[in-house]
Backbone as JSON Lines, residues from 0, in Angstrom:
{"i":0,"aa":"M","n":[76.13,104.28,123.97],"ca":[75.83,105.37,124.86],"c":[75.13,106.48,124.07]}
{"i":1,"aa":"N","n":[74.22,107.22,124.72],"ca":[73.48,108.28,124.06],"c":[73.95,109.64,124.55]}
{"i":2,"aa":"D","n":[73.76,110.67,123.69],"ca":[74.07,112.03,124.12],"c":[72.89,112.57,124.92]}
{"i":3,"aa":"T","n":[72.92,113.84,125.29],"ca":[71.87,114.41,126.13],"c":[70.52,114.49,125.44]}
{"i":4,"aa":"R","n":[70.46,114.34,124.13],"ca":[69.19,114.37,123.4],"c":[68.72,112.96,123.04]}
{"i":5,"aa":"G","n":[69.36,111.94,123.59],"ca":[68.93,110.57,123.35],"c":[69.47,109.95,122.07]}
{"i":6,"aa":"R","n":[70.32,110.68,121.34],"ca":[70.91,110.13,120.11],"c":[72.19,109.38,120.45]}
{"i":7,"aa":"P","n":[72.52,108.36,119.66],"ca":[73.78,107.65,119.92],"c":[74.97,108.6,119.8]}
{"i":8,"aa":"E","n":[75.94,108.45,120.68],"ca":[77.16,109.25,120.59],"c":[77.96,108.8,119.38]}
{"i":9,"aa":"N","n":[78.77,109.72,118.85],"ca":[79.6,109.41,117.7],"c":[80.64,108.37,118.09]}
{"i":10,"aa":"T","n":[80.59,107.22,117.44],"ca":[81.53,106.14,117.75],"c":[82.51,105.93,116.6]}
{"i":11,"aa":"R","n":[82.66,106.92,115.75],"ca":[83.57,106.81,114.6],"c":[85.02,106.69,115.08]}
{"i":12,"aa":"A","n":[85.79,105.9,114.36],"ca":[87.19,105.72,114.7],"c":[88.03,106.93,114.3]}
{"i":13,"aa":"H","n":[87.57,107.69,113.29],"ca":[88.34,108.82,112.77],"c":[87.42,110.04,112.64]}
{"i":14,"aa":"P","n":[87.91,111.22,113.0],"ca":[87.09,112.41,112.82],"c":[86.86,112.72,111.33]}
{"i":15,"aa":"R","n":[85.68,113.26,111.02],"ca":[85.37,113.67,109.65],"c":[85.66,115.15,109.5]}
{"i":16,"aa":"Y","n":[86.12,115.52,108.3],"ca":[86.39,116.91,107.97],"c":[85.56,117.3,106.77]}
{"i":17,"aa":"D","n":[84.94,118.47,106.83],"ca":[84.17,118.97,105.7],"c":[85.14,119.5,104.64]}
{"i":18,"aa":"I","n":[85.42,118.66,103.66],"ca":[86.37,119.02,102.6],"c":[85.7,118.76,101.26]}
{"i":19,"aa":"R","n":[85.8,119.73,100.35],"ca":[85.23,119.61,99.01],"c":[86.36,119.46,97.99]}
{"i":20,"aa":"I","n":[86.54,118.22,97.54],"ca":[87.5,117.95,96.47],"c":[86.84,117.01,95.47]}
{"i":21,"aa":"G","n":[87.42,116.88,94.31],"ca":[86.85,116.02,93.27],"c":[87.08,114.56,93.57]}
{"i":22,"aa":"A","n":[86.19,113.73,93.0],"ca":[86.32,112.28,93.17],"c":[85.79,111.58,91.93]}
{"i":23,"aa":"D","n":[86.47,110.53,91.53],"ca":[85.98,109.62,90.49],"c":[85.71,108.29,91.16]}
{"i":24,"aa":"V","n":[84.54,107.73,90.9],"ca":[84.15,106.44,91.43],"c":[84.08,105.47,90.27]}
{"i":25,"aa":"Q","n":[84.89,104.41,90.33],"ca":[84.86,103.39,89.29],"c":[84.15,102.16,89.84]}
{"i":26,"aa":"A","n":[82.96,101.91,89.3],"ca":[82.16,100.75,89.68],"c":[81.99,99.9,88.43]}
{"i":27,"aa":"G","n":[82.74,98.82,88.37],"ca":[82.72,98.0,87.15],"c":[83.34,98.78,86.0]}
{"i":28,"aa":"D","n":[82.62,98.89,84.88],"ca":[83.16,99.61,83.73],"c":[82.68,101.06,83.69]}
{"i":29,"aa":"K","n":[81.96,101.52,84.72],"ca":[81.45,102.88,84.77],"c":[82.31,103.75,85.68]}
{"i":30,"aa":"V","n":[82.54,104.99,85.26],"ca":[83.22,105.97,86.1],"c":[82.23,107.11,86.35]}
{"i":31,"aa":"I","n":[82.0,107.4,87.61],"ca":[81.07,108.44,88.02],"c":[81.88,109.56,88.65]}
{"i":32,"aa":"T","n":[81.66,110.79,88.2],"ca":[82.33,111.94,88.78],"c":[81.51,112.44,89.96]}
{"i":33,"aa":"A","n":[82.2,112.76,91.05],"ca":[81.52,113.18,92.28],"c":[82.34,114.27,92.97]}
{"i":34,"aa":"M","n":[81.8,114.77,94.06],"ca":[82.52,115.7,94.94],"c":[82.43,115.14,96.36]}
{"i":35,"aa":"T","n":[83.47,115.36,97.13],"ca":[83.41,114.92,98.51],"c":[82.54,115.88,99.32]}
{"i":36,"aa":"K","n":[81.88,115.31,100.3],"ca":[81.13,116.1,101.27],"c":[81.94,116.19,102.56]}
{"i":37,"aa":"N","n":[82.56,115.07,102.89],"ca":[83.45,115.01,104.05],"c":[84.45,113.89,103.81]}
{"i":38,"aa":"L","n":[85.51,113.94,104.62],"ca":[86.62,113.0,104.43],"c":[87.22,112.68,105.79]}
{"i":39,"aa":"S","n":[87.61,111.42,105.97],"ca":[88.33,111.01,107.17],"c":[89.35,109.96,106.77]}
{"i":40,"aa":"L","n":[90.15,109.52,107.72],"ca":[91.11,108.46,107.43],"c":[90.42,107.12,107.2]}
{"i":41,"aa":"G","n":[89.14,107.02,107.57],"ca":[88.42,105.76,107.42],"c":[87.47,105.7,106.24]}
{"i":42,"aa":"G","n":[87.15,106.85,105.65],"ca":[86.21,106.84,104.53],"c":[85.89,108.22,104.04]}
{"i":43,"aa":"V","n":[84.89,108.27,103.15],"ca":[84.55,109.54,102.52],"c":[83.04,109.59,102.27]}
{"i":44,"aa":"G","n":[82.48,110.77,102.41],"ca":[81.1,111.02,102.03],"c":[81.11,111.71,100.67]}
{"i":45,"aa":"L","n":[80.31,111.23,99.74],"ca":[80.3,111.77,98.39],"c":[78.92,112.3,98.01]}
{"i":46,"aa":"V","n":[78.92,113.29,97.13],"ca":[77.7,113.77,96.47],"c":[77.86,113.4,95.0]}
{"i":47,"aa":"L","n":[76.86,112.67,94.45],"ca":[76.93,112.16,93.08],"c":[75.63,112.49,92.33]}
{"i":48,"aa":"D","n":[75.66,112.29,91.02],"ca":[74.45,112.53,90.23],"c":[73.66,111.26,89.96]}
{"i":49,"aa":"R","n":[74.11,110.14,90.52],"ca":[73.38,108.87,90.37],"c":[73.71,107.97,91.55]}
{"i":50,"aa":"A","n":[72.86,106.99,91.76],"ca":[73.04,106.06,92.88],"c":[74.12,105.03,92.55]}
{"i":51,"aa":"I","n":[74.78,104.57,93.59],"ca":[75.69,103.43,93.47],"c":[75.21,102.37,94.46]}
{"i":52,"aa":"P","n":[75.27,101.12,94.07],"ca":[74.71,100.05,94.91],"c":[75.44,99.9,96.24]}
{"i":53,"aa":"E","n":[74.68,99.78,97.31],"ca":[75.26,99.55,98.63],"c":[75.91,98.17,98.68]}
{"i":54,"aa":"G","n":[77.02,98.09,99.41],"ca":[77.68,96.81,99.64],"c":[78.74,96.44,98.62]}
{"i":55,"aa":"I","n":[78.79,97.14,97.48],"ca":[79.79,96.78,96.48],"c":[81.13,97.42,96.83]}
{"i":56,"aa":"T","n":[82.2,96.85,96.31],"ca":[83.53,97.42,96.45],"c":[83.86,98.15,95.15]}
{"i":57,"aa":"I","n":[84.32,99.37,95.29],"ca":[84.62,100.21,94.13],"c":[86.04,100.78,94.28]}
{"i":58,"aa":"L","n":[86.5,101.44,93.25],"ca":[87.77,102.15,93.29],"c":[87.42,103.64,93.3]}
{"i":59,"aa":"V","n":[87.94,104.37,94.27],"ca":[87.68,105.8,94.34],"c":[89.01,106.55,94.22]}
{"i":60,"aa":"T","n":[88.99,107.62,93.41],"ca":[90.16,108.47,93.23],"c":[89.78,109.87,93.66]}
{"i":61,"aa":"L","n":[90.53,110.42,94.61],"ca":[90.3,111.79,95.09],"c":[91.34,112.7,94.47]}
{"i":62,"aa":"F","n":[90.91,113.9,94.07],"ca":[91.84,114.84,93.46],"c":[91.4,116.27,93.75]}
{"i":63,"aa":"V","n":[92.39,117.15,93.88],"ca":[92.13,118.55,94.15],"c":[91.75,119.24,92.85]}
{"i":64,"aa":"V","n":[90.72,120.09,92.92],"ca":[90.26,120.85,91.77],"c":[90.42,122.34,92.08]}
{"i":65,"aa":"L","n":[91.07,123.06,91.17],"ca":[91.23,124.5,91.29],"c":[90.61,125.15,90.06]}
{"i":66,"aa":"E","n":[89.64,126.02,90.27],"ca":[88.96,126.71,89.17],"c":[88.46,125.73,88.11]}
{"i":67,"aa":"D","n":[87.79,124.67,88.57],"ca":[87.16,123.65,87.72],"c":[88.15,122.8,86.92]}
{"i":68,"aa":"V","n":[89.42,122.81,87.3],"ca":[90.43,122.0,86.63],"c":[91.21,121.22,87.69]}
{"i":69,"aa":"E","n":[91.49,119.94,87.4],"ca":[92.27,119.13,88.33],"c":[93.65,119.74,88.53]}
{"i":70,"aa":"D","n":[94.05,119.88,89.79],"ca":[95.34,120.46,90.14],"c":[96.45,119.44,89.85]}
{"i":71,"aa":"S","n":[97.27,119.74,88.85],"ca":[98.32,118.8,88.46],"c":[99.47,118.76,89.46]}
{"i":72,"aa":"A","n":[99.53,119.72,90.38],"ca":[100.6,119.74,91.38],"c":[100.31,118.81,92.56]}
{"i":73,"aa":"T","n":[99.07,118.36,92.68],"ca":[98.69,117.49,93.8],"c":[98.36,116.1,93.25]}
{"i":74,"aa":"E","n":[99.12,115.11,93.72],"ca":[98.92,113.73,93.25],"c":[97.56,113.2,93.71]}
{"i":75,"aa":"P","n":[96.81,112.55,92.83],"ca":[95.53,111.96,93.24],"c":[95.74,110.84,94.25]}
{"i":76,"aa":"F","n":[94.71,110.6,95.05],"ca":[94.7,109.53,96.05],"c":[93.72,108.47,95.59]}
{"i":77,"aa":"E","n":[94.2,107.25,95.39],"ca":[93.37,106.17,94.86],"c":[93.33,105.02,95.87]}
{"i":78,"aa":"I","n":[92.1,104.52,96.14],"ca":[91.96,103.44,97.11],"c":[90.65,102.69,96.86]}
{"i":79,"aa":"G","n":[90.65,101.41,97.21],"ca":[89.42,100.64,97.17],"c":[88.54,101.03,98.35]}
{"i":80,"aa":"A","n":[87.23,100.97,98.13],"ca":[86.29,101.33,99.19],"c":[85.01,100.52,99.03]}
{"i":81,"aa":"R","n":[84.33,100.3,100.15],"ca":[83.04,99.62,100.14],"c":[81.95,100.67,100.31]}
{"i":82,"aa":"V","n":[80.9,100.57,99.5],"ca":[79.78,101.5,99.6],"c":[78.94,101.07,100.81]}
{"i":83,"aa":"A","n":[79.0,101.86,101.89],"ca":[78.27,101.53,103.12],"c":[76.79,101.88,102.99]}
{"i":84,"aa":"W","n":[76.5,103.0,102.31],"ca":[75.11,103.41,102.12],"c":[75.04,104.41,100.96]}
{"i":85,"aa":"C","n":[73.85,104.55,100.4],"ca":[73.61,105.52,99.34],"c":[72.14,105.92,99.42]}
{"i":86,"aa":"R","n":[71.86,107.22,99.34],"ca":[70.47,107.68,99.4],"c":[70.27,108.89,98.48]}
{"i":87,"aa":"R","n":[69.02,109.03,98.03],"ca":[68.65,110.16,97.17],"c":[68.53,111.41,98.02]}
{"i":88,"aa":"M","n":[69.12,112.5,97.52],"ca":[69.03,113.79,98.21],"c":[68.14,114.77,97.47]}
{"i":89,"aa":"G","n":[67.97,114.57,96.18],"ca":[67.16,115.45,95.34],"c":[66.88,114.73,94.04]}
{"i":90,"aa":"P","n":[66.25,115.43,93.08],"ca":[65.87,114.78,91.82],"c":[67.05,114.14,91.08]}
{"i":91,"aa":"E","n":[68.19,114.79,91.11],"ca":[69.38,114.26,90.42],"c":[70.61,114.29,91.32]}
{"i":92,"aa":"T","n":[70.38,114.15,92.62],"ca":[71.48,114.22,93.57],"c":[71.39,113.07,94.56]}
{"i":93,"aa":"Y","n":[72.52,112.4,94.74],"ca":[72.62,111.29,95.69],"c":[73.79,111.56,96.61]}
{"i":94,"aa":"E","n":[73.73,110.94,97.76],"ca":[74.81,111.01,98.73],"c":[75.18,109.59,99.1]}
{"i":95,"aa":"A","n":[76.48,109.33,99.21],"ca":[76.93,107.98,99.54],"c":[78.05,108.05,100.58]}
{"i":96,"aa":"G","n":[78.1,107.03,101.42],"ca":[79.17,106.89,102.4],"c":[80.03,105.7,102.03]}
{"i":97,"aa":"L","n":[81.33,105.92,101.89],"ca":[82.25,104.86,101.51],"c":[83.23,104.6,102.65]}
{"i":98,"aa":"A","n":[83.51,103.34,102.91],"ca":[84.51,102.94,103.9],"c":[85.75,102.47,103.15]}
{"i":99,"aa":"F","n":[86.88,103.11,103.42],"ca":[88.12,102.73,102.75],"c":[88.54,101.33,103.15]}
{"i":100,"aa":"E","n":[89.16,100.61,102.21],"ca":[89.7,99.28,102.46],"c":[91.21,99.33,102.28]}
{"i":101,"aa":"A","n":[91.92,98.45,102.95],"ca":[93.39,98.33,102.83],"c":[94.09,99.67,103.09]}
{"i":102,"aa":"M","n":[93.68,100.34,104.17],"ca":[94.31,101.61,104.53],"c":[95.61,101.32,105.28]}
{"i":103,"aa":"T","n":[96.72,101.52,104.62],"ca":[98.04,101.3,105.22],"c":[98.52,102.58,105.9]}
{"i":104,"aa":"A","n":[99.56,102.47,106.69],"ca":[100.15,103.65,107.33],"c":[100.64,104.64,106.28]}
{"i":105,"aa":"E","n":[101.22,104.12,105.19],"ca":[101.69,105.0,104.11],"c":[100.52,105.76,103.48]}
{"i":106,"aa":"R","n":[99.41,105.06,103.26],"ca":[98.23,105.72,102.68],"c":[97.63,106.73,103.65]}
{"i":107,"aa":"Q","n":[97.69,106.45,104.96],"ca":[97.19,107.42,105.94],"c":[97.99,108.71,105.88]}
{"i":108,"aa":"V","n":[99.3,108.59,105.74],"ca":[100.16,109.78,105.64],"c":[99.81,110.56,104.37]}
{"i":109,"aa":"F","n":[99.64,109.85,103.27],"ca":[99.3,110.5,102.0],"c":[97.95,111.19,102.11]}
{"i":110,"aa":"L","n":[96.96,110.5,102.66],"ca":[95.63,111.09,102.81],"c":[95.65,112.27,103.77]}
{"i":111,"aa":"G","n":[96.54,112.22,104.74],"ca":[96.69,113.35,105.67],"c":[97.02,114.64,104.96]}
{"i":112,"aa":"R","n":[97.66,114.56,103.8],"ca":[97.94,115.77,103.01],"c":[96.64,116.42,102.53]}
{"i":113,"aa":"Y","n":[95.66,115.6,102.18],"ca":[94.36,116.12,101.77],"c":[93.65,116.74,102.98]}
{"i":114,"aa":"L","n":[93.75,116.08,104.12],"ca":[93.1,116.61,105.33],"c":[93.76,117.9,105.77]}
{"i":115,"aa":"A","n":[95.04,118.09,105.45],"ca":[95.74,119.33,105.78],"c":[95.19,120.5,104.96]}
{"i":116,"aa":"L","n":[94.47,120.23,103.89],"ca":[93.86,121.29,103.09],"c":[92.69,121.93,103.83]}
{"i":117,"aa":"Q","n":[92.23,121.25,104.89],"ca":[91.12,121.75,105.69],"c":[91.49,123.11,106.27]}
{"i":118,"aa":"P","n":[90.69,124.16,105.97],"ca":[90.99,125.47,106.58],"c":[90.94,125.35,108.09]}
{"i":119,"aa":"G","n":[91.87,125.97,108.74],"ca":[91.86,125.73,110.15],"c":[92.19,126.84,111.0]}
């Protein structure tokens, strides 16, 4: 179905929230530091300094950063994810969309703590 401007309506299973927290992406033996652009129970949008191949499965760790330091009071969230897409945004900036894999009810509750950080 399309919206009033002819664009497809949002068919996402989970709402996205604009949340900026730290992320480490482990692809093979490489770890790439990133920041989230948005987050949902189904996946995450990341901003990175390099491209990651579409279609691969990676390990992503999300963590809260306060004043450029990882917040030790907030436990990191670690989950496998598939890289749905990746595109260049600038000379040294990329954006990627990751779909979480093996999202259990327990992990949804844990991730909900991160979504609760959303100013509201």
